[in-house]
C-alpha positions in Angstrom: 0.0 0.0 0.0 1.6 3.3 -1.1 -0.5 5.5 1.2 1.2 7.0 4.2 -0.4 6.0 7.5 -1.9 8.3 10.1 -1.0 6.3 13.1 -0.7 2.6 12.3 -3.1 2.4 9.4 -5.9 4.0 11.4 -7.2 6.9 9.2 -8.2 5.2 6.0 -8.5 8.3 3.8 -5.8 9.3 1.3 -6.6 12.9 2.2 -4.2 12.4 5.1 -1.4 12.2 2.6 -1.7 15.9 2.0 -0.4 16.4 5.6 2.5 13.9 5.3 5.6 14.3 3.3 6.6 11.9 0.5 3.3 10.3 -0.2 2.4 11.5 -3.7 0.9 8.8 -5.9 1.3 8.4 -9.6 0.5 5.7 -12.1 -1.1 4.6 -15.3 -4.6 4.2 -16.4 -6.3 1.2 -18.0 -6.4 1.4 -21.8 -9.4 3.1 -23.4 -11.8 1.0 -25.3 -11.4 1.3 -29.1 -13.6 3.8 -30.6 -14.1 5.9 -27.4 -14.2 9.6 -27.9 -11.3 11.5 -26.5 -10.9 15.1 -25.5 -8.1 17.6 -24.8 -5.7 17.0 -21.9 -7.4 17.0 -18.6 -10.9 16.8 -20.1 -13.1 13.8 -19.3 -14.4 11.6 -22.1 -17.1 9.0 -22.5 -18.0 6.2 -24.8 -21.2 6.6 -26.9 -24.2 5.0 -25.3 -22.7 4.7 -21.8 -25.4 6.8 -20.3 -28.1 4.3 -21.2 -27.0 1.4 -18.9 -26.1 0.8 -15.3 -22.5 2.0 -14.6 -19.9 1.2 -12.0 -17.9 4.2 -10.8 -14.5 3.5 -9.2 -12.2 6.3 -7.8 -8.5 5.7 -8.2 -6.3 7.7 -5.9 -3.2 6.5 -7.7 -4.2 8.3 -10.9 -6.5 10.9 -9.5 -9.3 9.8 -11.8 -12.6 8.1 -11.6 -13.0 5.1 -14.0 -16.5 4.2 -15.1 -17.4 0.7 -16.2 -20.5 -1.0 -17.7 -22.2 -2.9 -15.0 -22.1 -5.8 -14.4 -20.0 -6.5 -17.5 -17.0 -4.4 -16.3 -16.0 -2.9 -19.6 -14.3 0.5 -19.3 -16.6 3.1 -20.7 -15.5 6.4 -19.4 -12.8 8.2 -17.5 -13.4 11.3 -15.4 -10.4 13.5 -14.7 -9.4 16.8 -13.1 -9.4 15.6 -9.5 -6.7 16.2 -6.9 -7.5 13.2 -4.7 -10.9 11.5 -5.3 -12.1 9.5 -2.4 -15.1 7.2 -1.6 -18.3 7.8 -3.7 -22.0 7.9 -3.3 -25.1 8.1 -5.5 -28.6 9.5 -5.2 -32.0 8.2 -6.3 -31.7 9.7 -9.8 -28.3 8.0 -10.4 -26.2 11.1 -9.9 -22.8 10.3 -8.6 -20.9 12.4 -6.0 -17.1 12.5 -5.9 -15.5 14.0 -2.8 -12.1 15.5 -3.6 -10.0 15.6 -0.4 -7.3 18.0 -1.5 -9.5 20.3 -3.6 -12.0 20.5 -0.7 -14.9 20.0 -3.2 -17.6 17.5 -4.0 -18.3 17.0 -7.7 -21.8 15.8 -8.8 -22.1 14.0 -12.1 -25.3 13.0 -13.8 -25.4 9.3 -14.7 -23.0 8.9 -17.7 -22.1 12.5 -17.9 -18.6 13.7 -19.0 -18.5 16.9 -16.9 -19.8 17.7 -13.5 -23.3 19.0 -13.1 -22.6 20.8 -9.8 -19.4 21.5 -7.8 -20.0 21.9 -4.1 -17.5 23.7 -1.9 -16.3 22.2 1.4 -13.9 25.0 2.4 -10.9 24.2 4.6 -11.9 20.5 4.9 -10.8 17.1 3.6 -14.0 15.3 2.3 -13.6 11.6 2.3 -17.0 9.9 2.0 -20.6 10.8 1.3 -24.2 9.5 1.4 -27.5 10.8 0.1 -30.6 10.7 2.2 -33.2 8.7 0.2 -36.0 10.6 1.9 -35.0 14.2 1.5 -32.0 14.3 -0.9 -29.7 15.8 1.7 -26.1 15.1 1.0 -23.9 14.1 4.0 -20.1 14.3 3.7 -17.5 13.1 6.2 -14.4 15.3 6.6 -11.6 13.2 8.1 -9.8 16.3 9.4 -9.2 20.0 8.9 -5.9 20.3 7.1 -3.0 21.0 9.3 -5.2 22.2 12.2 -7.1 19.3 13.8 -10.4 17.4 14.0 -12.8 16.9 11.2 -16.6 17.0 11.1 -19.7 16.0 9.3 -21.2 18.5 6.8 -24.7 18.3 5.3 -26.0 20.0 2.2 -29.8 20.4 2.1 -31.0 19.1 -1.3 -27.2 18.6 -2.1 -26.9 22.3 -2.8 -25.6 25.5 -1.3 -23.4 26.0 1.8 -23.1 23.1 4.2 -24.1 22.9 7.8 -21.3 21.6 10.1 -22.0 19.0 12.8 -19.6 17.6 15.4 -19.7 14.6 17.8 -17.7 15.1 21.0 -16.5 11.5 20.8 -15.2 11.6 17.2 -12.0 13.2 16.1 -11.6 11.7 12.6 -14.8 11.2 10.6 -14.5 8.4 8.1 -17.5 6.7 6.4 -21.2 7.2 6.4 -24.5 5.7 5.1 -28.2 6.4 5.3 -30.9 3.9 6.0 -34.3 4.1 4.1 -35.8 6.2 6.9 -33.2 9.0 6.7 -31.1 8.0 9.7 -27.4 8.4 9.1 -24.8 6.1 10.5 -21.1 6.9 10.5 -17.8 5.5 11.8 -14.7 7.3 13.0 -11.7 7.3 15.3 -10.6 9.2 18.4 -7.3 8.7 20.3 -6.9 5.4 18.4 -10.3 4.1 19.4 -13.1 3.2 17.0 -16.3 5.2 17.3 -19.7 4.7 15.8 -22.7 7.0 15.8 -26.1 7.7 14.4 -27.5 11.0 13.3 -31.3 10.4 13.6 -33.5 11.8 10.9 -34.2 15.5 11.4 -31.7 15.8 14.3 -28.5 17.8 14.7 -27.3 15.7 17.7 -25.5 12.4 17.3 -26.4 9.3 19.2 -23.2 7.4 20.1 -23.6 3.6 19.6 -21.6 0.8 21.1 -21.1 -2.1 18.7 -20.4 -5.6 20.1 -17.3 -5.8 17.9 -14.3 -3.5 17.7 -12.9 -2.1 14.4 -9.2 -1.3 14.5 -9.3 -0.3 10.8 -12.9 0.7 9.9 -14.1 0.9 6.3 -17.3 1.9 4.5 -20.8 2.0 6.1 -23.9 1.1 4.1 -27.5 0.0 4.6 -27.7 -3.4 2.9 -31.5 -3.6 2.7 -31.8 -5.3 6.1 -29.0 -4.2 8.4 -26.2 -1.6 8.8 -23.0 -3.1 7.1 -19.6 -1.9 8.4 -16.3 -2.8 6.8 -13.1 -3.7 8.5 -10.5 -3.3 5.8 -7.6 -5.0 7.7 -9.6 -8.2 8.2 -11.1 -7.9 4.7 -14.6 -8.5 6.0 -18.0 -6.7 6.3 -20.1 -7.1 9.4 -23.8 -6.6 9.7 -25.5 -5.0 12.7 -28.9 -4.6 14.1 -29.1 -1.2 15.8 -31.4 -0.7 18.8 -31.0 2.6 20.7 -27.3 3.0 21.7 -26.3 -0.6 21.0 -25.5 -2.5 17.8 -25.5 -6.3 17.7 -23.6 -8.2 15.1 -25.9 -10.5 13.1 -23.7 -11.5 10.2 -20.2 -11.5 8.6 -19.2 -11.4 5.0 -15.6 -12.5 4.4 -14.1 -10.9 1.2 -11.9 -13.8 0.1 -8.7 -12.8 -1.8 -9.1 -9.1 -1.2 -6.4 -6.7 -0.1 -7.6 -3.6 1.8 -11.1 -3.4 0.4 -12.0 0.0 1.7 -14.9 1.8 0.1 -17.0 -1.2 -0.8 -20.5 -0.9 -2.4 -23.4 -3.4 -1.9 -25.5 -3.7 -5.0 -28.3 -6.2 -4.1 -26.8 -9.7 -4.0 -23.3 -8.5 -5.0 -20.7 -6.6 -3.1 -18.0 -4.7 -5.0 -14.7 -4.0 -3.3 -11.9 -1.8 -4.6 -8.6 -3.3 -3.4 -6.1 -0.5 -2.8 -3.1 -2.8 -2.4 -3.7 -5.0 -5.4 -5.0 -2.5 -8.0 -8.1 -4.5 -8.7 -11.8 -4.3 -8.1 -13.4 -7.5 -7.0 -17.0 -8.8 -6.9 -18.4 -11.2 -4.3 -21.8 -12.7 -3.6 -23.5 -10.8 -0.8 -23.8 -11.7 2.0 -22.2 -15.1 1.4 -18.8 -13.7 0.5 -16.0 -16.2 0.1 -14.1 -16.5 -3.2 -14.6 -13.6 -5.5 -16.6 -14.2 -8.6 -15.3 -11.5 -10.9 -12.6 -8.8 -11.0 -11.4 -5.7 -12.9 -7.7 -5.3 -13.2 -5.3 -2.6 -14.2 -6.0 0.2 -11.7 -3.4 1.8 -9.4 -5.0 2.4 -6.1 -8.8 1.9 -6.4 -10.5 3.4 -3.3 -14.3 3.8 -3.6 -17.0 2.3 -5.7 -20.7 2.9 -6.4 -23.2 1.6 -8.9 -25.3 4.2 -10.7 -28.6 3.0 -12.2 -29.9 4.5 -15.5 -33.2 6.3 -15.0 
């Protein structure tokens, strides 16, 4: 893994690299499919017809690009460029994809299959690392791992995914990592403080966090997502996803998905009966059955440091 560590592999966002010397990443990009349209240097391009089918978006912090593949076929269809450090990704009900850029302090919104951003949101003075969209209200939540050079991060929320954000803090969380909404508009997030794992809920309509104790510790927490039944939380060191039932201030583990053959699958995405895991160390994106896990069923090779993934459905 080329990414410098904040503590012993605790903060899992490449944004931290901006604060540490000697951690610049560089690398190649998978070959473009024949016949794909190309643009000037630094301009995104897209293959004809890519907007009419489901698409898999994968951020690659090794190339500072977002690769877009047909889904589930996995054919490279599009490359989005111009980022400083794209992180984990999220999507809304219309298929728009949001790309937090940790070093640029911005969040880019792309319509499904679009070559250029629809909206660019500012997150001034922050390092955005992950995001989630409330399926009820369309509110965009963004985790900021930290404020560059000065200290703790926060959670920011954009009403209707527009305008200036509202900043929220939890007294128990210093570094805000990953987040995900359930169907009722409750937001769950993980983070770290003094080397300890923290987990919290932001109930629908509230500005106050509820701190939750899970009956499992996470030394290296990964993505958080509602899987249709439970809250799924990743542990990228053990290459597993754990499912929890949340009741009040407690979360009970009810299942485990082992991601066989993975290597630091960080910003995973659950798409129905499939889980997709970008593997930062191996430069691949792997597919497993969900929640069964085990041996991966498919993979996409040729990336540098894939970090986040999301499936955008054509509407």
